[in-house]
VOFI-505123 format. One line per field, with one value per residue (C-alpha): residue number from 1; x, y negated, z. Coordinates in steps of 0.02 Angstrom, whole numbers. Layout:
N
n = c(NUM / ...) $
east = c(X / ...) $
north = c(Y / ...) $
up = c(Z / ...) $
// end
This chain:
478
n = c(1 / 2 / 3 / 4 / 5 / 6 / 7 / 8 / 9 / 10 / 11 / 12 / 13 / 14 / 15 / 16 / 17 / 18 / 19 / 20 / 21 / 22 / 23 / 24 / 25 / 26 / 27 / 28 / 29 / 30 / 31 / 32 / 33 / 34 / 35 / 36 / 37 / 38 / 39 / 40 / 41 / 42 / 43 / 44 / 45 / 46 / 47 / 48 / 49 / 50 / 51 / 52 / 53 / 54 / 55 / 56 / 57 / 58 / 59 / 60 / 61 / 62 / 63 / 64 / 65 / 66 / 67 / 68 / 69 / 70 / 71 / 72 / 73 / 74 / 75 / 76 / 77 / 78 / 79 / 80 / 81 / 82 / 83 / 84 / 85 / 86 / 87 / 88 / 89 / 90 / 91 / 92 / 93 / 94 / 95 / 96 / 97 / 98 / 99 / 100 / 101 / 102 / 103 / 104 / 105 / 106 / 107 / 108 / 109 / 110 / 111 / 112 / 113 / 114 / 115 / 116 / 117 / 118 / 119 / 120 / 121 / 122 / 123 / 124 / 125 / 126 / 127 / 128 / 129 / 130 / 131 / 132 / 133 / 134 / 135 / 136 / 137 / 138 / 139 / 140 / 141 / 142 / 143 / 144 / 145 / 146 / 147 / 148 / 149 / 150 / 151 / 152 / 153 / 154 / 155 / 156 / 157 / 158 / 159 / 160 / 161 / 162 / 163 / 164 / 165 / 166 / 167 / 168 / 169 / 170 / 171 / 172 / 173 / 174 / 175 / 176 / 177 / 178 / 179 / 180 / 181 / 182 / 183 / 184 / 185 / 186 / 187 / 188 / 189 / 190 / 191 / 192 / 193 / 194 / 195 / 196 / 197 / 198 / 199 / 200 / 201 / 202 / 203 / 204 / 205 / 206 / 207 / 208 / 209 / 210 / 211 / 212 / 213 / 214 / 215 / 216 / 217 / 218 / 219 / 220 / 221 / 222 / 223 / 224 / 225 / 226 / 227 / 228 / 229 / 230 / 231 / 232 / 233 / 234 / 235 / 236 / 237 / 238 / 239 / 240 / 241 / 242 / 243 / 244 / 245 / 246 / 247 / 248 / 249 / 250 / 251 / 252 / 253 / 254 / 255 / 256 / 257 / 258 / 259 / 260 / 261 / 262 / 263 / 264 / 265 / 266 / 267 / 268 / 269 / 270 / 271 / 272 / 273 / 274 / 275 / 276 / 277 / 278 / 279 / 280 / 281 / 282 / 283 / 284 / 285 / 286 / 287 / 288 / 289 / 290 / 291 / 292 / 293 / 294 / 295 / 296 / 297 / 298 / 299 / 300 / 301 / 302 / 303 / 304 / 305 / 306 / 307 / 308 / 309 / 310 / 311 / 312 / 313 / 314 / 315 / 316 / 317 / 318 / 319 / 320 / 321 / 322 / 323 / 324 / 325 / 326 / 327 / 328 / 329 / 330 / 331 / 332 / 333 / 334 / 335 / 336 / 337 / 338 / 339 / 340 / 341 / 342 / 343 / 344 / 345 / 346 / 347 / 348 / 349 / 350 / 351 / 352 / 353 / 354 / 355 / 356 / 357 / 358 / 359 / 360 / 361 / 362 / 363 / 364 / 365 / 366 / 367 / 368 / 369 / 370 / 371 / 372 / 373 / 374 / 375 / 376 / 377 / 378 / 379 / 380 / 381 / 382 / 383 / 384 / 385 / 386 / 387 / 388 / 389 / 390 / 391 / 392 / 393 / 394 / 395 / 396 / 397 / 398 / 399 / 400 / 401 / 402 / 403 / 404 / 405 / 406 / 407 / 408 / 409 / 410 / 411 / 412 / 413 / 414 / 415 / 416 / 417 / 418 / 419 / 420 / 421 / 422 / 423 / 424 / 425 / 426 / 427 / 428 / 429 / 430 / 431 / 432 / 433 / 434 / 435 / 436 / 437 / 438 / 439 / 440 / 441 / 442 / 443 / 444 / 445 / 446 / 447 / 448 / 449 / 450 / 451 / 452 / 453 / 454 / 455 / 456 / 457 / 458 / 459 / 460 / 461 / 462 / 463 / 464 / 465 / 466 / 467 / 468 / 469 / 470 / 471 / 472 / 473 / 474 / 475 / 476 / 477 / 478) $
east = c(-294 / -312 / -472 / -540 / -684 / -864 / -908 / -1080 / -1108 / -1286 / -1276 / -1408 / -1402 / -1507 / -1615 / -1584 / -1756 / -1826 / -1968 / -1990 / -2036 / -2224 / -2273 / -2218 / -2104 / -1940 / -1783 / -1679 / -1534 / -1518 / -1679 / -1719 / -1784 / -1964 / -1990 / -2001 / -2152 / -2333 / -2440 / -2390 / -2223 / -2280 / -2383 / -2542 / -2718 / -2806 / -2661 / -2606 / -2442 / -2412 / -2234 / -2118 / -2108 / -1907 / -1887 / -1921 / -1816 / -1663 / -1666 / -1671 / -1539 / -1460 / -1508 / -1435 / -1282 / -1234 / -1294 / -1453 / -1622 / -1746 / -1931 / -2081 / -2181 / -2119 / -2195 / -2194 / -2208 / -2214 / -2067 / -2142 / -2013 / -2027 / -1934 / -1941 / -1900 / -2001 / -2176 / -2292 / -2218 / -2157 / -2040 / -2134 / -1983 / -1974 / -1945 / -2000 / -2020 / -1884 / -1862 / -1685 / -1607 / -1429 / -1320 / -1130 / -1008 / -814 / -687 / -492 / -388 / -177 / -213 / -350 / -530 / -635 / -815 / -932 / -1110 / -1252 / -1399 / -1545 / -1585 / -1758 / -1814 / -1876 / -1919 / -1792 / -1801 / -1800 / -1639 / -1617 / -1505 / -1463 / -1433 / -1252 / -1260 / -1455 / -1519 / -1641 / -1660 / -1759 / -1837 / -1801 / -1936 / -1850 / -1775 / -1917 / -1985 / -1833 / -1829 / -1643 / -1606 / -1520 / -1386 / -1376 / -1219 / -1173 / -1062 / -920 / -804 / -648 / -554 / -577 / -491 / -591 / -754 / -667 / -648 / -797 / -892 / -776 / -835 / -1031 / -1020 / -931 / -1079 / -1200 / -1117 / -1111 / -1298 / -1317 / -1472 / -1355 / -1258 / -1165 / -1099 / -1052 / -1043 / -1240 / -1262 / -1307 / -1215 / -1175 / -1169 / -1217 / -1055 / -1116 / -930 / -922 / -759 / -739 / -584 / -495 / -553 / -715 / -876 / -1025 / -1038 / -975 / -1113 / -1112 / -1102 / -1182 / -1091 / -1231 / -1223 / -1035 / -1022 / -843 / -715 / -585 / -706 / -781 / -622 / -527 / -725 / -686 / -517 / -588 / -715 / -635 / -470 / -612 / -721 / -525 / -490 / -668 / -647 / -474 / -507 / -642 / -802 / -926 / -957 / -1161 / -1274 / -1289 / -1290 / -1158 / -1118 / -943 / -849 / -748 / -670 / -613 / -585 / -696 / -852 / -979 / -1145 / -1297 / -1449 / -1453 / -1478 / -1656 / -1708 / -1811 / -1968 / -1938 / -1989 / -2153 / -2133 / -2316 / -2366 / -2421 / -2590 / -2588 / -2500 / -2537 / -2392 / -2267 / -2245 / -2124 / -2139 / -2005 / -2032 / -1978 / -1834 / -1795 / -1820 / -1696 / -1556 / -1567 / -1536 / -1396 / -1222 / -1037 / -1021 / -838 / -769 / -816 / -735 / -575 / -546 / -590 / -460 / -363 / -387 / -449 / -274 / -162 / -171 / -80 / -226 / -143 / -193 / -372 / -421 / -389 / -462 / -618 / -641 / -777 / -894 / -846 / -656 / -691 / -776 / -662 / -500 / -613 / -689 / -504 / -439 / -542 / -460 / -298 / -282 / -123 / -202 / -27 / -18 / -170 / -165 / -22 / -78 / -278 / -180 / -60 / -60 / -244 / -296 / -179 / -236 / -394 / -366 / -254 / -438 / -553 / -644 / -716 / -675 / -819 / -789 / -642 / -545 / -475 / -618 / -572 / -530 / -416 / -312 / -287 / -247 / -111 / -51 / -45 / 44 / 186 / 169 / 197 / 368 / 258 / 329 / 422 / 363 / 403 / 375 / 214 / 186 / 183 / 58 / -47 / -59 / -79 / -231 / -293 / -295 / -342 / -475 / -379 / -328 / -148 / -128 / -186 / -43 / 82 / 69 / 46 / 248 / 339 / 318 / 358 / 509 / 648 / 700 / 833 / 1001 / 1114 / 1048 / 1059 / 1235 / 1276 / 1217 / 1266 / 1448 / 1446 / 1369 / 1515 / 1642 / 1592 / 1612 / 1782 / 1819 / 1647 / 1668 / 1833 / 1743 / 1596 / 1771 / 1822 / 1688 / 1542 / 1419 / 1293 / 1342 / 1243 / 1095 / 1227 / 1254 / 1058 / 1001 / 1113 / 1034 / 856 / 914 / 997 / 826 / 722 / 668 / 611 / 779 / 667 / 762 / 814 / 919 / 985 / 1043 / 1126 / 1203 / 1294 / 1340 / 1417 / 1485 / 1577 / 1647 / 1736 / 1753 / 1953) $
north = c(-1147 / -1054 / -1063 / -961 / -1039 / -962 / -1009 / -992 / -1049 / -1090 / -1088 / -1148 / -1100 / -1206 / -1073 / -1081 / -1062 / -1201 / -1245 / -1263 / -1132 / -1210 / -1294 / -1310 / -1466 / -1461 / -1432 / -1519 / -1613 / -1767 / -1842 / -2021 / -2051 / -1976 / -1898 / -1710 / -1727 / -1682 / -1690 / -1509 / -1581 / -1753 / -1672 / -1737 / -1686 / -1544 / -1445 / -1273 / -1200 / -1066 / -967 / -947 / -764 / -784 / -855 / -705 / -599 / -721 / -686 / -500 / -475 / -580 / -459 / -326 / -371 / -422 / -265 / -330 / -241 / -312 / -363 / -268 / -394 / -552 / -730 / -924 / -1085 / -1241 / -1288 / -1455 / -1623 / -1800 / -1899 / -2015 / -1894 / -1758 / -1845 / -1696 / -1733 / -1520 / -1396 / -1234 / -1108 / -933 / -895 / -755 / -653 / -680 / -567 / -505 / -459 / -369 / -377 / -440 / -493 / -444 / -547 / -538 / -625 / -623 / -436 / -354 / -357 / -447 / -409 / -566 / -538 / -605 / -632 / -654 / -727 / -802 / -954 / -1135 / -1268 / -1438 / -1581 / -1754 / -1854 / -2040 / -2174 / -2317 / -2517 / -2526 / -2715 / -2744 / -2598 / -2536 / -2343 / -2282 / -2116 / -2009 / -1849 / -1758 / -1640 / -1627 / -1415 / -1371 / -1184 / -1151 / -958 / -1000 / -876 / -877 / -777 / -695 / -809 / -709 / -822 / -874 / -1003 / -1134 / -1031 / -882 / -989 / -1053 / -879 / -815 / -1000 / -935 / -762 / -810 / -929 / -807 / -679 / -826 / -879 / -677 / -638 / -778 / -838 / -1043 / -1119 / -1151 / -1330 / -1408 / -1582 / -1574 / -1517 / -1363 / -1253 / -1345 / -1283 / -1317 / -1274 / -1225 / -1220 / -1198 / -1124 / -1028 / -984 / -837 / -661 / -710 / -693 / -786 / -922 / -1112 / -1280 / -1300 / -1420 / -1431 / -1526 / -1546 / -1546 / -1520 / -1475 / -1455 / -1313 / -1431 / -1535 / -1360 / -1308 / -1496 / -1542 / -1364 / -1380 / -1567 / -1505 / -1376 / -1512 / -1630 / -1500 / -1446 / -1620 / -1654 / -1487 / -1510 / -1657 / -1624 / -1659 / -1564 / -1555 / -1606 / -1497 / -1618 / -1632 / -1716 / -1778 / -1786 / -1930 / -1851 / -2035 / -2057 / -1884 / -1884 / -1836 / -1941 / -1901 / -1917 / -1844 / -1713 / -1511 / -1473 / -1298 / -1190 / -1237 / -1421 / -1377 / -1318 / -1161 / -1097 / -966 / -1069 / -1067 / -1089 / -936 / -748 / -656 / -579 / -385 / -300 / -130 / 5 / -7 / -206 / -154 / -34 / -141 / -277 / -162 / -99 / -291 / -330 / -345 / -286 / -374 / -463 / -333 / -189 / -277 / -327 / -152 / -82 / -177 / -134 / 31 / 32 / -87 / -58 / -243 / -314 / -348 / -518 / -517 / -438 / -595 / -732 / -620 / -579 / -758 / -789 / -661 / -807 / -774 / -590 / -559 / -676 / -552 / -409 / -473 / -527 / -326 / -261 / -350 / -348 / -186 / -234 / -286 / -349 / -463 / -542 / -571 / -656 / -756 / -799 / -842 / -953 / -1025 / -1052 / -1073 / -1213 / -1278 / -1265 / -1370 / -1502 / -1551 / -1509 / -1402 / -1239 / -1053 / -1057 / -1237 / -1153 / -1229 / -1045 / -909 / -734 / -644 / -817 / -793 / -603 / -661 / -766 / -612 / -476 / -602 / -587 / -369 / -353 / -486 / -607 / -762 / -760 / -784 / -947 / -1007 / -929 / -1074 / -1217 / -1122 / -1092 / -1270 / -1313 / -1204 / -1302 / -1467 / -1453 / -1294 / -1198 / -1000 / -953 / -882 / -1050 / -1162 / -1036 / -1025 / -1229 / -1241 / -1146 / -1036 / -860 / -752 / -761 / -538 / -547 / -486 / -542 / -695 / -719 / -624 / -775 / -909 / -818 / -822 / -1009 / -1013 / -913 / -1019 / -1176 / -1138 / -1052 / -1109 / -1034 / -868 / -866 / -855 / -756 / -623 / -662 / -607 / -756 / -642 / -762 / -843 / -754 / -847 / -995 / -930 / -852 / -1047 / -1104 / -997 / -1038 / -1225 / -1171 / -1101 / -1202 / -1058 / -936 / -781 / -643 / -641 / -463 / -473 / -615 / -528 / -385 / -467 / -600 / -433 / -355 / -506 / -553 / -390 / -393 / -582 / -599) $
up = c(3159 / 2991 / 2896 / 2769 / 2637 / 2592 / 2409 / 2352 / 2156 / 2088 / 1911 / 1787 / 1611 / 1478 / 1390 / 1186 / 1139 / 1032 / 1134 / 1326 / 1428 / 1481 / 1298 / 1140 / 1125 / 1069 / 1147 / 1053 / 1101 / 1075 / 1013 / 1048 / 1267 / 1285 / 1095 / 1127 / 1265 / 1294 / 1431 / 1488 / 1521 / 1579 / 1708 / 1630 / 1750 / 1713 / 1580 / 1578 / 1568 / 1450 / 1473 / 1342 / 1280 / 1235 / 1405 / 1483 / 1372 / 1362 / 1572 / 1557 / 1435 / 1580 / 1727 / 1630 / 1596 / 1752 / 1820 / 1918 / 1978 / 1853 / 1968 / 1903 / 1954 / 1969 / 2011 / 1981 / 2116 / 2162 / 2196 / 2293 / 2298 / 2239 / 2094 / 1980 / 1853 / 1887 / 1852 / 1926 / 2093 / 2083 / 1966 / 1941 / 1981 / 2070 / 2233 / 2332 / 2182 / 2068 / 1927 / 1954 / 2078 / 2184 / 2043 / 2028 / 1904 / 1911 / 1887 / 1877 / 1981 / 1973 / 1886 / 2047 / 1999 / 2109 / 2120 / 2181 / 2202 / 2141 / 2228 / 2117 / 1944 / 1909 / 1786 / 1807 / 1731 / 1707 / 1775 / 1647 / 1684 / 1763 / 1631 / 1707 / 1660 / 1718 / 1690 / 1825 / 1962 / 1866 / 1772 / 1651 / 1637 / 1505 / 1514 / 1341 / 1476 / 1581 / 1547 / 1462 / 1487 / 1650 / 1695 / 1884 / 1925 / 2152 / 2172 / 2346 / 2463 / 2402 / 2338 / 2442 / 2326 / 2180 / 2094 / 2124 / 2084 / 1924 / 1822 / 1902 / 1793 / 1661 / 1649 / 1673 / 1540 / 1431 / 1438 / 1399 / 1265 / 1214 / 1236 / 1130 / 1253 / 1288 / 1236 / 1370 / 1323 / 1489 / 1427 / 1370 / 1542 / 1468 / 1591 / 1750 / 1959 / 2138 / 2241 / 2420 / 2513 / 2713 / 2798 / 2956 / 3086 / 2981 / 3060 / 3113 / 3022 / 3045 / 2928 / 2941 / 2910 / 2757 / 2618 / 2430 / 2267 / 2176 / 1979 / 1923 / 1732 / 1685 / 1754 / 1795 / 1917 / 1985 / 2045 / 2115 / 2212 / 2283 / 2353 / 2404 / 2498 / 2576 / 2630 / 2703 / 2842 / 2873 / 2926 / 3006 / 3132 / 3161 / 3219 / 3340 / 3229 / 3160 / 2964 / 2952 / 2810 / 2667 / 2462 / 2419 / 2236 / 2161 / 2090 / 1942 / 1930 / 2099 / 2151 / 2303 / 2362 / 2443 / 2554 / 2433 / 2578 / 2718 / 2638 / 2595 / 2661 / 2574 / 2703 / 2664 / 2488 / 2543 / 2399 / 2368 / 2207 / 2051 / 2032 / 1841 / 1808 / 1831 / 1903 / 1786 / 1728 / 1673 / 1621 / 1572 / 1396 / 1386 / 1477 / 1376 / 1217 / 1303 / 1326 / 1146 / 1123 / 1215 / 1116 / 1183 / 1314 / 1323 / 1463 / 1348 / 1209 / 1290 / 1328 / 1153 / 1097 / 1200 / 1137 / 966 / 916 / 1051 / 1089 / 1256 / 1370 / 1383 / 1195 / 1206 / 1341 / 1227 / 1086 / 1157 / 1236 / 1138 / 1020 / 876 / 894 / 900 / 774 / 653 / 724 / 659 / 522 / 443 / 498 / 361 / 226 / 306 / 445 / 536 / 713 / 776 / 647 / 642 / 821 / 833 / 684 / 757 / 943 / 860 / 709 / 689 / 873 / 872 / 724 / 813 / 951 / 861 / 769 / 923 / 830 / 871 / 758 / 691 / 608 / 561 / 361 / 351 / 324 / 391 / 229 / 172 / 333 / 267 / 111 / 177 / 284 / 121 / 41 / 165 / 204 / 3 / 10 / -81 / 31 / 169 / 387 / 392 / 216 / 274 / 383 / 249 / 149 / 311 / 358 / 181 / 146 / 319 / 234 / 66 / 53 / -65 / -57 / 2 / -171 / -260 / -134 / -173 / -377 / -366 / -241 / -308 / -161 / -216 / -124 / -173 / -179 / -326 / -236 / -353 / -336 / -148 / -118 / -238 / -129 / 27 / -64 / -72 / 99 / 160 / 60 / 103 / 309 / 348 / 502 / 574 / 469 / 569 / 739 / 689 / 659 / 818 / 900 / 913 / 815 / 867 / 749 / 611 / 657 / 588 / 413 / 405 / 433 / 284 / 166 / 194 / 174 / 33 / -27 / 40 / 146 / -16 / 10 / 91 / 258 / 275 / 98 / 163 / 336 / 250 / 107 / 257 / 359 / 222 / 162 / 297 / 353 / 211 / 168 / 198) $
// end
């Protein structure tokens, strides 16, 4: 029997506000335990929450970017459950009346576009964090994260594979970073997801019993966990067993999931409207203001790069993978207006350097202006493309400009035809057997001769002049 997976994702993105959603405590990551707390986020009796307006503005941007319908009136609710890192005994979230619903996100799978529906987007507060002692059966609670603003994006069960789930999550993360509403940092837990997975016989429509995988915080883990869960459920059904509705945790070290608890349904949380918070009313003017603040989004920027700069879709995809990379590319073009050359260097040498050093393009040791200066030296034939690689590496290591490196190391390209002719003739004279083979039809040996000339000139000879000289002398040399 063939089975079809049915997958829905719940993405939690921590919003990049300075203060928490209902109090004035800092959201800064990495502070000592329980430093960023107050009576409100500690759930003390008699305190009242006050909604952070910036949280609403950021959520509106996401709703617009994902084609959602924004509710004129939404309401906060209390989601009741008991856990040591939830000091109030409930979480302030949204349930029946979320801020946005019925959106979608288009993803590309094997050059085909697939639309993933978005059921809802809502705002809520995060819980604290339990720190487990590795040496003894003790856990301690850190409430710095309690009350940090979260935006939850719930997809429709439209995803059919781990690959689609990974594509959806990467696209979602790219959008929140373009909007500058979340840093999308998976390592710090500011972008994570829960996956609801079930399987059904292929060709049937009723959904199977689902299992939920909690708090997956890397794209690799999401894809591996989904693949594992699909295989686990298939094995159970083929053995004549039944799937139970449950919440499972993914163990990345062992590449398997383990049961955590029975899966709760909405009624288990006993939702009811939060009596301390008024309904949130969003008028047309507020929505229009949010629209005006939207930046150019990844898909639109990719399309523009293809049309305006005549780049291949694959290149435009890489260059728009983050708004910082796209900005770097366009800033470089302001001083060196040749898109394909810039694209090749950004995607090749620059991203290779950043990956090797484990840094982002924001911290690049070579600025857009610095790269543009280097490319201009190539264009003006001051240096060759081969020498440019050496100059690039030295710029990255020393912080010097391309012109400084070229001047200090004497790397100016040799363009004197007579000087190059002299070297070419010597190379031909020193390799008579290769010359004979070349004249007998092995014309690919031209690369051998070019290499010898470039070695003799320490890479400084102009390659175009070298090729012309070789072709001329090899055709006339007896």
